[in-house]
C-alpha positions in Angstrom: 113.6 79.8 109.8 110.0 80.0 111.0 107.1 80.6 108.7 108.7 78.5 105.9 110.9 81.3 104.7 114.4 81.0 103.6 117.2 83.6 104.0 119.0 84.8 100.9 121.4 87.5 100.3 120.8 90.2 97.7 123.2 93.1 97.2 124.6 92.4 100.6 121.2 92.3 102.3 119.5 89.3 104.0 116.2 88.7 102.1 113.3 86.3 102.9 111.8 84.5 100.2 108.6 82.4 100.3 106.2 80.5 98.2 103.2 82.5 96.9 99.8 81.2 98.2 97.8 78.8 96.0 94.5 80.5 96.1 94.0 84.4 95.8 92.8 86.1 99.0 90.3 88.8 99.3 91.9 92.2 99.5 92.2 93.5 103.0 92.2 97.2 102.1 89.3 99.1 100.7 89.8 101.3 97.6 89.9 104.4 100.0 92.6 102.9 102.1 94.5 102.0 99.0 94.2 105.5 97.7 95.4 107.0 101.1 98.5 104.8 101.0 99.2 105.4 97.4 99.1 109.3 97.6 102.0 109.1 100.1 101.2 109.7 103.8 103.3 109.3 106.9 104.7 105.7 107.3 106.2 104.1 110.4 107.7 100.6 109.7 108.1 98.3 112.7 109.3 94.7 113.4 110.6 92.7 116.4 113.3 90.2 117.2 112.8 86.7 118.4 112.6 88.0 122.0 109.7 90.2 121.0 111.8 93.5 121.4 110.4 96.0 118.9 112.4 98.1 116.3 110.9 100.8 114.2 111.9 103.6 111.7 110.1 106.2 109.6 109.9 105.2 106.0 111.4 107.5 103.3 109.1 106.2 100.7 106.2 103.8 100.1 104.4 102.1 97.3 101.3 100.0 97.0 99.9 97.8 94.1 96.6 99.0 92.6 94.8 96.1 94.3 96.5 96.6 97.7 97.9 93.1 97.6 101.7 94.2 97.7 103.2 97.1 99.7 106.7 98.3 99.6 108.2 100.5 102.4 111.6 102.1 101.8 114.0 102.9 104.8 117.5 104.3 105.1 119.8 101.4 106.0 122.0 103.6 108.1 119.1 104.5 110.3 117.4 101.2 110.4 119.9 98.5 111.1 118.0 96.8 113.9 114.7 96.9 112.0 116.3 95.4 108.9 117.9 92.6 111.1 114.6 91.9 112.6 112.6 91.7 109.3 115.4 89.5 107.8 115.4 87.1 110.8 111.5 87.0 111.4 109.9 88.2 108.3 107.5 90.2 110.4 106.5 93.7 109.6 103.9 96.2 110.6 103.4 99.6 108.9 101.3 102.4 110.1 100.1 104.9 107.5 98.7 108.1 108.8 97.5 111.3 107.3 99.1 114.2 109.3 96.2 116.6 109.1 93.3 114.2 109.9 95.2 111.5 111.8 93.2 108.9 109.7 95.4 105.9 110.1 95.6 102.3 108.9 98.0 99.6 110.0 99.0 96.6 108.1 101.0 93.5 109.2 102.7 90.6 107.4 104.8 87.7 108.3 106.9 87.2 105.2 108.5 90.4 104.2 111.3 90.5 101.6 114.3 92.9 101.6 116.2 94.3 98.5 118.4 97.2 97.8 116.6 100.2 96.2 117.5 100.9 92.6 117.5 103.8 90.3 114.1 102.5 89.1 112.7 103.3 92.5 113.6 107.0 92.3 110.4 108.1 90.8 108.3 106.5 93.7 110.7 108.0 96.4 110.5 111.5 94.7 106.7 111.3 94.4 106.5 110.3 98.1 108.7 113.1 99.2 106.6 115.6 97.2 103.4 114.2 98.7 104.9 114.4 102.3 106.0 117.9 101.7 102.3 118.7 101.0 100.9 116.6 103.9 103.2 117.9 106.4 102.9 121.4 105.0 99.1 121.0 105.9 100.1 121.0 109.6 102.4 124.0 109.4 105.8 122.6 108.5 107.9 123.9 105.5 109.3 121.7 102.8 113.0 122.1 104.1 111.8 120.4 107.3 110.3 117.5 105.4 113.4 117.1 103.2 115.6 117.0 106.1 113.4 114.3 107.8 113.1 112.2 104.8 116.6 112.8 103.2 118.5 109.8 102.0 121.1 108.5 99.5 119.8 106.0 97.1 122.7 103.6 97.8 121.6 103.6 101.5 117.9 102.8 100.9 116.4 99.3 101.3 112.9 98.2 100.0 110.8 96.0 102.2 108.0 94.4 100.3 105.1 92.3 101.6 101.7 91.1 101.1 99.4 92.3 104.0 98.1 89.6 106.0 96.2 91.8 108.6 94.9 95.4 108.5 93.5 97.6 111.3 91.9 100.9 111.6 94.2 102.9 114.0 92.5 106.2 113.6 92.3 107.7 117.2 88.8 107.1 118.6 86.5 104.2 119.6 87.3 102.2 116.5 91.1 102.2 117.0 92.5 98.7 116.9 89.6 97.3 115.1 90.5 94.8 112.3 89.4 96.1 108.9 86.7 94.0 107.1 88.0 92.3 103.9 87.3 94.7 101.0 84.7 93.6 98.4 86.4 91.5 95.6 
C-alpha cells in the first residue's frame, strides 16, 4: 500500500485505515464553504487507479463535520464498483460540490479515504440530502420525481467514503477556477 495505509475488510468492503496526524491542521474550508457543503448540494465523487485512469460517480448523500475536517460522501455500490475499487486501492478521492443554480463550486481532495457500509444511522443524513437536492435542482426547473430517480438507492447498496480534506480548490466557473483555497482562519 502506498501512503502508509492498510487494507481491511468491513462488511465485505475493502477499507483503508491510517494513523491520525499528530498536530491539528488549519481548516481548508471557510465557514461559507462548510455551510454550502452541509446544506446538501450536487456532489460528484472521483478517484483513479494506479494507471491514473479516472473513475467517478454522483453521490447519493454527503455529510461534513462542523469544522470541515471530515467529509463523508455516500455512493451506490451497484453504480460505483470501479470508483470503490480505486478508492480502496489508492486511498485517493476528489469530490466536487456545486450549487446547481449559481454554479458556485468547491473541490476537495484527500489521499487516505476510508470505506464502510452505510447503516440505518446514516438514513437521516441521506434523507436530508435528498430533500436539499430536491430544492436545489428544483431551482433550475426539475421536479422532485426527477431528483428522486437520479438519487434513488437501497440502504444495503450504499457505501460511505469518509476522508479528511488535504487540498481544496475554487472550481466556480470563471477566472479563479482551479485556484487553491486559502486555509481558513483558525
